[in-house]
Phi, psi and omega in degrees: 000342183305315180294334178285344181278342187309307185291319182289323178289328177292322181284326183235061186298329181287347183250020187302318180294315179296320179298313180298321179294312181296320179298321181287329189252345187234105182300326180292319178292321177302313180295322178299317179293322177295316177301319179299312180299316179299318180293321177299315180297317180294319179299316178294318179302308182291331177295336179260354184282150175254009180295154183298330181269004185301314182299319178296315180296321178301314179297317180298312182289328176297319177297316178298318179299315180298318179295318179293323177298321178296316179297317179296316179300317178298318179296320180291323179290335182285351180291000000 
């Protein structure tokens, strides 16, 4: 999971300790972080793609990333 933490720790650097604790103790938060990492990778992939649907996919994944960031932020604030 360490490699999966890169994006979330980059986005929420002040919360690194809380993130590590929640990932270890909360399966739902762990899944949320995995989803976030997967969406970041997909967003980057489509951002470099020349496929006809790339622009649509970039928008979709950007929206998903923003929604996941809100969920992660809410979980961190609830501590």
